[in-house]
N, C-alpha and C positions, 0 to 999 in steps of 0.2 A: 920753515915745515914744524919745526919744534918750537917756536913761538906759537904757532896756530894751535898745535896739541894743548898747549898749558892754558889754554884762552879758553880753550874749548870745555877743559878739566875745570877752570876755573868758575864755566857759566852754568855748567852742572851740579857740582858742588854749591854753589848757590840757590840751584834752581831746588835741589833736594831741599838744603834747609828752609829755605821757601815755604815749600810743599809740606813739611814735619809741623814748621813753625803754625801754619794755618789748619792743622789739621789738631794740634794740641788746642787753638783758641776755641774751634768750633767743637770738642770734644766737651774742654771745660764748660760755654754756654750749654750745652744739653748738656751737662750731669747737673748744673745750677737751676737748670729745668724740671727736672725730676727730684730734687730733693727741694726744693724751694719751701715746701713745708716745715722742714732745719728738724728730722726724725734724731734723735740719739744714735750713734753710731754702733749700739750694742744690739740695735733693731733692724739695723741693714745688714744685708747679707748677700752679696752678689755676686755671685758663680763668676772666678775670675776671666775663665775665657771667652762665656757668654757677654758678660759685659764689656768688656776690650772688645770684642769682635763688633757688636753696636755700633760702637763710638769709630769707629774704624772704616765702618761701611758709611755712618754719617757723616764722618770727615771728607769719605773720598767722594758722599755722594754732594757735598758744598763744593770739594774743589772740582765738580764738574759744573756743578748752577755758576760759578764765576762770571760766567760770561752770560749768564741769562738774566733775569729781572731779578731786581731785590725784594729781598722779602718781604711781606705787607706790613702794615703798623697796625696798630688800635682804630688810630679814625679810616681807616679801607678795611671795612674785613667781609668784602665781597670779594669773589675770586675773580683775577684779572681773566678776560678772555681773550688779549688782544696783547702783544709783544710791543714794548715800546725800543726807540729805535737800537739799533746795537750799536753798542761802543767799539772803537776804531780796533781793529786787531786784524789779522791775517785772514780770515774768514771773512772779514768786512772787501775782501778785495776780490773775493770770485762774483760773476757775475748773478743778480737778485732771482730769487725762483721765481718759477710763475705762481700765476694764481691756483691751479692743483696743486699744485708743492705743498703755498703758504697752507691750503686745506688739510693735507696728509700731515701737516708737524703741528695743527692746531690743539687738538686732542693733546699731547705731549705734556702735559702740565708743569706745573715748578715743586720740586720737592720728589720726584718720583722715584724710586730704586728700581731694579730691578723685578720685574715676578709681581711689581703692585698696581693695584687698580684705586680705581676713588668711587667710594660708594656715597652716592647723593641721596640725605636724608632732610624734610622741612628746609632746613636752612643752611645746612654742617653738607661741609663735601670731606669726608675723613680718607685717610691714604689706609689701606687695607691690605696684608701681606694674602699673596695668592693661596700661601701653607695655612695647614690649621695650625697654625700659632696663638693665635687671638681668637677669641670665640666670638662669636657675632650669627646675628639671627635676626631676619628680614621678617619674621614673623609679628616681631615684638614691639612694630612699628608706632600700632593703637595701643600699645603699653606707652611707650615714649610720649605719644601724641598725648593721650588722656594726663599724663602724670605734668604735662606741660601745661594743659587746661588748668591743671587744680593746684597745679603750685602757682600759678598766674594769680586767681583769686584768691589764695592763701593768703600772699603777698599783699597783693589788694586791700584786705580786711585789716593787714598785721601795720602796715606801714603807712594806712590813715589814721591809724592813733599815733604815729612818729611822728606826724604829717609831712608825710609824703604823699604824692597822689602817681600812678601807675599809667602811664599811656602805652594803649598796645596800637600798632598800625593796621589801618582800616578796619578797626572796631567804630561804630555808628553808637548813638545814644544807647543808653543803657535801660534797654527795656526788659525786665525778665521774662522768662516764657513758663507759663503756668497753662497745665490745660484743662481749667477752667476758666469761663471769660471774669466772674466775680474776683478769684482768686488775682489774678491778671490786671485787674483794675487798681485791688488795695497791692499788688507792689511796687505797680506804677508811680502811686501816690508817696509811697514806703524810700522810692528810689527821687525820687524830686525832692521829700525832704532831705534827705541824707543827702543830697548835694548840692544842698541852699549854701554849709559852708565847704569849702571847695580851700585842700593845702595849696600854702604855697609853693611848693618846692613840686615839681614836678620828674620823672623818670620813665624812659623809654629803655626797652632791650638792648643787649651790647653798651647801655653803660652803665660805671663802677656808681652805685649809692652806698656814699659812705655810713649813712642810717638804713641799710636795706640788710638780705638777710645773708649768711652766710648757708651755703648748702654742702655737705659732705654725700659724694658716690663713692659709699664703700669698696665697689666690687666693678671696676668700671671696661676692664677689659682693653675696648677702643678707643673709650674716649666720647664715643659719640652720643651718648646723654647727657654728658657734661659739655659738652659743645655746643648741643642745641641750649641746653640751659640758660650755658651765657648767649648766645643768638636770637634768640627769642620769649624770655622771662626777665621779664622789666625787674628794678628794683634789689638787683644781687650787689652785695658789696663783696664775695668772693665765691666763686666753687673750688673743691678740692676735691679731685678725680685721683683714688687712688688704687690699686692692683698690686698684688704679691709678687705678678710675671716682672723681670727687669723688661724684659722685652713687649710688655704690654705697656708697663711703665713709659718708657723711650715714645713708643708708639702715639700717648697720650697728649707726649711735650710736645713731639714734632706734631700730630693735630691740633693743640693749640696754636703753635705758630702758623699754622697752614690757614688755620680759618682767621686769626688775626684778633686771637682774643688771650692774648700773654696777662692782658692785663685784668683779668679777672681769673682764669681757670691756672690752676696748679697742680702740677702733676705728680704723684706721692707712692713710689713706692715701698708697703710697707704691710703690716699684717691688720685686716681689717678692726679686728676685736680687739688688739694691742690700741691701734692707732685714736679708738672710740674711749677704749678707758682710761686714757693718758687724756683726755678731753675732755674729762666730766665735770672740773671745775664750772663755779655757777655764770664767771667769765668767759669763759673758753667756751663752750655746745654751742653745738648747731642748731640754727633755728631749721634748718630740712634734712632729715637723712633718708637716702635712697639704698637700698639694698633690694638687687636683684641677682641672687645670686644661681648656680645651677646645679639646680634642684634643693635642697632644704636650707631653709635661716635661719633656724633652730639654733644653730653653734654663736647667730651673732645677735640675738634678741635681747642678753642680758646688758650686752654691752652697751647696747642700741638706746634702750629705753633711761639709761644713766646721761648720753653724753648729747641727749636733747632739750631744749632751752624748753623753759619754763610755760607750756601754751605749744611748742614747734611742732611738725610735722614729722611724723615717720611713714613714709614709704614702702613696704613689703611684698615680694612677689615671691610664690610657693609654686613650683615648678612638679614636686615631686606629689603629682596627686594617685599617682598609686597609692601612696599609703596614705595619704586624706580620704580618699575615697573610699577606703573599706576592705582593702587586700590584703594589710597588715596591719591590724590593728594594734597589737602587739608593739607592734615597731613604731604607730603612730603615738602610743602612752609613752615612751621612750624619748623621743623627742620633744613630742606636747604636752605631755601630762592629760593626757585624752587619747580614749578608747574610739575609734572610727568605724564605721559600721556598712557594710554595702547595700544599702539601700536608693530608692528610686530622689531619695534627697539628697544624695551625696557631696552636693559639689553646693551649696549654701550651709550642709554640716562641714563641709572643708571653713567656709570665712570663717564660721562660729567657732569653729577648732584652732585657730589662729590666733582670733580675736580672745580667745580664753586664753591662751597663753600668753598674748602680750599683756592681759592684765595681771596671769599670777605675778608675771616676774616682774613688770613694773612694782605691786603691790610691796615688793621685799622693801624696796629703798623710798616706800611712802607715796609712792604716785598712783596714777591713774589715768586709762584712758578714756578719750571723747571718737566713736568710731563718725567719721566723715564720708565716708563712700568704700565700699567695700561690693567689689564684682569677680565673677564666675565669667574667664571669658577665654577660648579656644583650649587648651590644652593647659590653663593654668590659672589661679587667684590672686588678687591686687587687691589689699588694703592700703587705706590713709586714711592714719587717724593722729589726733592730737593728744601729748603726753601733758597733765597737768597734776602737781603735788599737794596732796592736802593728807591729810591722817584723819579726821574725821570722815573724809569722802570715800576711803580706801576700806571704811567698816561695810560699805554697803558691797564690797565685792561680792560678799559669798551666797549674798543674793542675787545677783546679777551671773549668777552659774545656775547650769539646771544639767540634769542626767535624763538620759532618755531613753524610755523602753519601748521596742520596735519589736510588734508582732511577726514572727516568722512567716505567720500563717496569709495573713490577707493582709500585711502593710500597715495597720496602724500604729499609732506611737502616740505616745504621752509623753509629755515634760514633770519633773518632778524637782523641784530647785530648790540649792544644796544650799541657802538658809531662807530666813524672815526677819521681815523688817515691819513693823508696827509703830504710828507715828502718835505719839504720847505730849500733846499740848509741845511746847519747844524741842520736848527732848523723843530722840530718837532710840526703839526700846529692839533691841536685835535677838534672837531664840531661834533654837534648830529648825529646819522644816519637818514635816509631818509625812510621812508617807508608807509605801506606796502606792502609788493611783492609780494601780493594775491588782489584780486578783493574781493566782497561781496559771493561772489559764485565760486565755483570751475569751473576754463576755462575747465577741463576734464569732469566732472561729474555732476556740476552744486548743489551739495551738499557743506553744511558749513562745515568752519574751527574751529578746536581745537586750540586753544593757550596753550601753554605749554612755560614749562622751565622761567628762562635761564639758560643756560647751556652753558659751555665750547665749543667753534668752534675752539678752536686749535687742533695742533697733540696732541693726548694721550701717543706717544709712542716717546724715545729717540733713535734712530735706530743704529745707533754709540751701543750706551750702551746695545744694546740687542743683537748686535751681538758677544759684548762680552763674554756676558755671555753664550749668547747658544752656543760660543763655548768652552768655560770649562765646560760645563756641556756632550756636545757630545764628546770630548777627553777626559772626564774621568767618563765613564758610571755607573761605581760601583760604584761613591760616593754615589748616594741617589737610595732610592729604584722606586722613579717616575722619573726616568734622562728620559723615554721612552715618557710619557705624556708630561717632561718638554721641550724637543726636537720639540716634535710637536705642541705645543701651540705657542714656539716663533718663531717656523720658519713660521705658517701663521701671527703672527703678524709681522713678517717683508715684509710680499707680501702686507701685509694692505696697500690703498692709504692712506698716514697719509694726508692727507690736504683735505682730503673728509668727511666730518660727518655722522655719518647713515646708513644706508642700506635701501634696499630694500630685500622682499625675492620673490625669484621666482614662490611659490607657491600660495603665497597671490595674485599675478597680474595677475594665469592663475585661481581664486578665483572669483575674481571682475569681470572677463567676464565669468567665467562659459565654460571654454574652460579647452581642455587636461593640462598638464602642460608640456613645452618642456625642453629638455633634458637640465643639466645646459651647459657643454661644448658647446650645442647651442647656446643658450641665450646668452652667453660669446662671441662666435661668429662672432654674428649679431652686438653686441657691438662695437666689437674692429673691422669688416667692416666699421661702421659706422664712425671711425677716433675716438672713445673713447675709454679711459681707464677705464679698470674693475680690480676686484680684488675681491678675498673671505673675509669673516671676520672670526676670532677665536671664537664670540660672538654669535654664529648660522650656524648652518649647511648648510645650503643650503639661505644665506646671498649674494645680491651684492651690492659691494660698487663700485658707478662710480660717474662719474663727467659728466656724460649726464641727461640734463633736463629731468623731467618728461613729457615732450611729445614727446621725441626721444623713450620713455621707449615702452609709449601706441602706437606707431607707429608702434616697434617690436610687441607687441602683437598681433593688427590687422593683421598685416601680418603674422603672426602666423596662426589665427584665420579662415583666408583664406584658407591654407591649412587643417586646421584641424575643420571644420565648426559648431557652435553649432547650435541650434533649438531656432531660434528667435522670432518665433510665442510666445513660449513661455516666453518672457523676458518680464516684469513690462515696460511700457515707462517712470515711473519713478524712471524707474531702473537707479544706476552707470553703468551695464553693456549696456545698451540700449544706452544710451548716449553717449558711447567712442565708442562701433561701431555702430552708427549712423554715422559719420565722415571718410571720406576715410584717411587710411596712408599718410603723404605728403613724405613720403620714402621708397624706395623700400630694405627692412632687407634678409641680406644673410645669411643664415645659415650654409653655409658651414662651417664644425670643423676649426678651425688654428692649429699650434703646439703651439704658447703661450697660447692660451687659455686654457691649462692644468696644471698647476702648480706645480713647481716641488713637495714641500711637500704632494702635491697625486700623481703625480707619483712614487714617492719613499715609496707611504704607511705608510706616519709615523701616528703613534697616535697622530689624531687630537681631536676627540670626542668619547672616550671611551664607553664603555657599563658601566652601575653599577654593582661594582663587587658583589652586592650581593644586598638581601631585606629592604627592607625601609632603600637607601642608602640616607643619607638626615641631617637633621640637629638632634641634641639629645635634653632632655630633659634640662631646664636649672640645675643647682644646687642648694639643698635646704641645709639650716642651717643643719636641721635636720638629713640628708642624705635621703634617699630613694624617689618614683615617688608616690604621691598621686593616681591616676589611671593607670593603664597598659599601658605606651604607644601606645606598638607594638596591643595589642587587642582592642585601642583604632582607632587606624588605620585602622585595618580589620573591626571592625564596620561600619566607615563611604566610605571605598569602594565602589564605584561605586554605591552611593546612590541616587544620579541624574539619573542613568539609571534602576536599579532595583527601581522605583517609585513600590508605593500602586495604583493597581488597582481595589481590592473587599475591598470593605467598612466594612468586616468583621475583617477585620487584625490591625483596627486603635482602634479596644478593647487590645490590646497588649500596646495602649499607654495612660496612665492619662490625666485626661480633667481638664485643667489648670483653668477653670471657677467652676467647680468643688471644686476645691482647693482654690479659693477664696472666694466659697459661693457664687456664683451668676449664677449658671449653672439652668436653666430652664426647660429643657427637661426631667429631672427627669430618667426613665428607660431606655427611647427612645434616649438615649445618644448615638452616635456612638462611644463616647470615652468610657476608663473605670473609674469608679466611684468607684475602690478599693480602699481604701485609704494604705492597706497593700504593694499590689502591689507599689505604690509609692513610699512606704519608702521604698521598697529595690531595685527600682532602683536607687534612692537618693545616700542611700549605698556605690552601685556600680559605 
């Protein structure tokens, strides 16, 4: 009996030592994955308890999975859906499970910890915790799809200069999609000429290219975007997925291993700004930097414009639309150096504000930007810009910015350039701009003007580049889940007047003079008959971009009002509508619908402005260190819905709300107070 006890003790001790050894080996491997970027020790500050708890949990997961499938390698990036024959063990001696039991065990994928789920998007499958410890928003799938498409075309152009050809699976012969047949034929000829000399080296998605692009995602969260880059974007040399959260960095490392992209993707746990500041050297800069923060990217822009390579690509997302759309102009100025205005064109103005901020910060380092694509989508804006260096070109920056004079009465706006440049032979002469373009009062309605900006007043898209992205997406629609929406959005972008900043809306013009809203095609036709250019805008469904001055727009509206008269006796003499309609139109508007008034994207019924696919479609709650959400976000939204429409009309309903003065001890109404003095009710509401 004693011999048996000693033998059992030795076996248990041996198993314990083996388990400890395997945990340390797994911990060291995970640590090397996270710190693969070799940051200096002073910049890494892991919370001791949180870090070691994550390592222990990962080691325990590895111990549980020792009898399961071996980890995937780079040569087999697809997630296995069938299990190999099990290794001989005590469990293998049990009877084989039935087909039903095997089907139930099939969804249990490799590497899952308790409470985790698998989120699939594109070619990536991401391990995601159920708690709100790492941020993820499924609404941004369009953002990620568009980014993959843009970086692919950027890599195609850049690597062609390095002798590398980019190959995308499922992509057919390159035929640039154009909205006009003549331009389409010219583009096809250009593509054939460019394709005559094909590079010798070809690369596909998932392969490491030594002459490829170095990509940085500064705020990676779960690493979904970076994993998709590694799996779907060809021509990459490395992808650095960085996040300041240790839990997010550990999750990124696991997701890289889970998707078999360890040869491309490196997890990093650093402060994003410090990481970019350290990579400012010309040989250390990134070719692509993607910043998609929760809120404003303002604090990262200075480092980003320095850390991107010459001609590199910056991809910036802004979700603080309340600030950029005019609700807090003073806050917008402190973050972006521009005052936002609450106007109908606020979404395009937000795009021009972030472009102005990027140009201003780049100019400090003798650099300048070239916008490739700028879009306003759902609840955020997204810009793709290239950054170059050139002292002579930086001098043009002042003439690219403009102030906005917006009338508070009728909504007419005028732009005032910040600088002026004139060509003098081989030399360029720079001088201050002259202004203002308006008087003390609006010439149309007599109201005052608001001053906003400065904003970027140059084109916000590069149409040849947008045509390439549109061609690639429309020619390979199965590549992305949101291909139809990307095609509709980019088609509208190609139709916009690139040299006309901001826009009007037909309903706001009609609301100003209190008349019926003219049909969109008739209003566009009237502008075309008057000899002006007109287009729609991707940022607003009923927007009108035109080079016609405000006086022409109001003349057209006066002509429309004559055919659809309003009751002028009900108009106040001081109202904008009264003063606008008091003047006779100086031109005779023709509302006969023209063939070219209807754009091609509208004729083809492309998905331009899709409806929300589900309820509460929008921003999600910010990730928290301990996970979870303090209050149920959905319940809070339901409670706040229609709070202005369902206003309290009966004073007895006020008893449901606590008295703030009673809590402070200053209420003198006693029992006659219309609010509740029940402290228990107040505490219960605080707990909720």
